[in-house]
C-alpha positions in Angstrom: 84.5 103.0 79.1 87.5 101.5 81.0 86.2 102.1 84.5 87.4 99.6 87.1 84.6 98.4 89.3 84.8 96.3 92.5 82.9 93.1 91.8 81.8 92.8 95.4 80.4 96.2 95.9 79.8 97.5 92.4 81.6 100.7 93.3 84.2 102.4 91.2 87.7 101.7 92.4 89.5 104.8 93.5 92.2 103.0 95.6 95.3 101.5 94.1 98.1 99.5 95.7 101.4 101.1 94.6 105.2 100.8 95.4 106.1 99.8 98.9 102.6 98.4 99.5 101.2 101.9 99.9 97.6 102.7 99.1 96.9 105.6 96.7 93.4 106.8 97.0 92.0 109.2 94.5 89.6 111.9 95.8 86.1 112.4 94.5 85.9 115.1 91.9 84.0 118.3 92.5 81.6 119.7 89.9 84.3 122.1 88.7 86.8 119.3 88.4 84.3 117.2 86.5 83.8 120.1 84.1 87.6 120.2 83.5 87.7 116.4 83.1 84.9 116.4 80.5 86.2 119.3 78.5 87.3 118.7 74.9 90.6 120.4 75.6 91.4 117.9 78.4 90.8 115.1 76.0 93.0 116.7 73.3 95.8 117.2 75.9 95.8 113.5 76.7 95.7 112.4 73.1 98.0 115.0 71.6 100.5 115.9 74.3 100.8 112.8 76.6 100.3 110.3 73.8 102.3 112.1 71.2 103.9 109.4 69.1 107.3 111.0 69.4 107.1 110.8 73.2 106.0 107.2 73.6 108.3 105.4 76.0 109.8 108.6 77.5 108.8 109.8 81.0 107.0 113.1 80.9 109.2 115.1 83.3 107.4 118.4 82.6 104.3 117.0 84.2 106.1 116.7 87.6 106.8 120.4 87.8 103.3 121.5 86.9 101.1 118.7 88.3 103.2 116.8 90.9 102.7 113.6 88.8 104.7 111.9 86.1 103.4 109.6 83.4 105.1 107.5 80.8 103.0 106.9 77.6 103.5 103.3 76.7 101.4 103.2 73.5 98.6 105.2 71.8 96.1 104.5 74.6 98.1 103.4 77.7 100.2 105.4 80.1 102.0 104.2 83.2 101.8 106.4 86.4 105.4 106.6 87.5 105.3 109.2 90.3 102.6 110.8 92.4 103.3 113.4 95.1 101.3 112.9 98.2 99.5 116.2 98.4 96.0 117.5 97.7 96.8 119.3 94.5 98.6 116.3 92.9 96.0 113.8 93.9 93.1 115.9 92.6 95.0 116.4 89.3 95.6 112.7 89.1 91.9 112.0 89.8 91.0 114.4 86.9 93.4 112.6 84.6 92.0 109.2 85.7 88.5 110.4 84.9 89.6 111.6 81.4 91.4 108.4 80.7 88.4 106.3 81.7 86.0 108.5 79.8 87.9 108.3 76.5 88.6 104.5 76.9 92.4 104.9 77.6 94.3 103.0 80.2 96.1 104.7 83.1 98.2 102.0 84.8 98.9 102.1 88.6 101.1 99.3 89.9 104.1 98.4 92.1 106.3 100.6 90.0 104.2 103.7 90.8 106.0 105.7 93.4 103.8 107.6 95.9 105.9 109.9 98.1 105.8 113.3 99.8 107.0 116.4 97.9 110.8 116.7 97.8 112.0 119.6 100.0 115.2 121.5 99.6 115.7 122.2 103.3 118.0 119.3 104.0 119.8 119.6 100.7 120.4 123.3 101.2 122.2 122.5 104.4 124.3 119.9 102.7 125.1 122.1 99.7 126.3 124.9 102.0 128.9 122.5 103.4 129.7 120.7 100.2 131.7 123.4 98.3 134.4 123.6 101.1 134.5 119.8 101.4 134.7 119.4 97.7 137.7 121.9 97.5 139.5 119.9 100.2 138.9 116.6 98.4 140.0 118.1 95.1 143.1 119.6 96.7 144.0 116.3 98.3 143.5 114.4 95.1 145.6 116.9 93.1 148.4 116.9 95.7 148.7 113.1 95.2 149.3 113.5 91.4 152.9 114.0 90.4 153.9 116.8 88.1 154.6 114.3 85.4 151.0 113.0 85.5 149.5 116.5 85.4 151.7 117.3 82.4 150.8 114.1 80.6 147.1 114.8 81.1 147.4 118.3 79.8 149.2 117.1 76.6 146.5 114.4 76.0 143.7 117.0 76.4 145.4 119.4 74.0 146.1 116.6 71.5 142.4 115.5 71.6 141.3 119.0 70.8 143.4 119.1 67.6 141.4 116.2 66.2 138.1 118.1 66.5 
């Protein structure tokens, strides 16, 4: 088993130093969560979905939406933790994955490249997007006013000519 143990206290390490010198601490698993982590389907998920040979090297974006975490499988038995959302659900899910990885002898890598952040909220971006369309139209109008009719005409001809090739 690939369990990390603190040599001074002989306790299993559940705290990792990640990006921006933050401490990421994995919660203890409940009995129900341990049942999930020891289930054969969980092991298959790690081996067949996360470590699918076709996905090696690619970040698994789909994990972010469902679990609030993102892994990048590096090889057949190692995955890098790229992103962890700082909320209870994401940390518990990560603790389950950490237990699965340790149990089956795989490596889950936490390091300075692991980003630990609060969940992204749309509140500020909604305010900005409400203002953006009118600002974008103004910028677009200003930039198109600066173009001469000859430049617009040339661009149109180039676009049409390029379409004939296809």
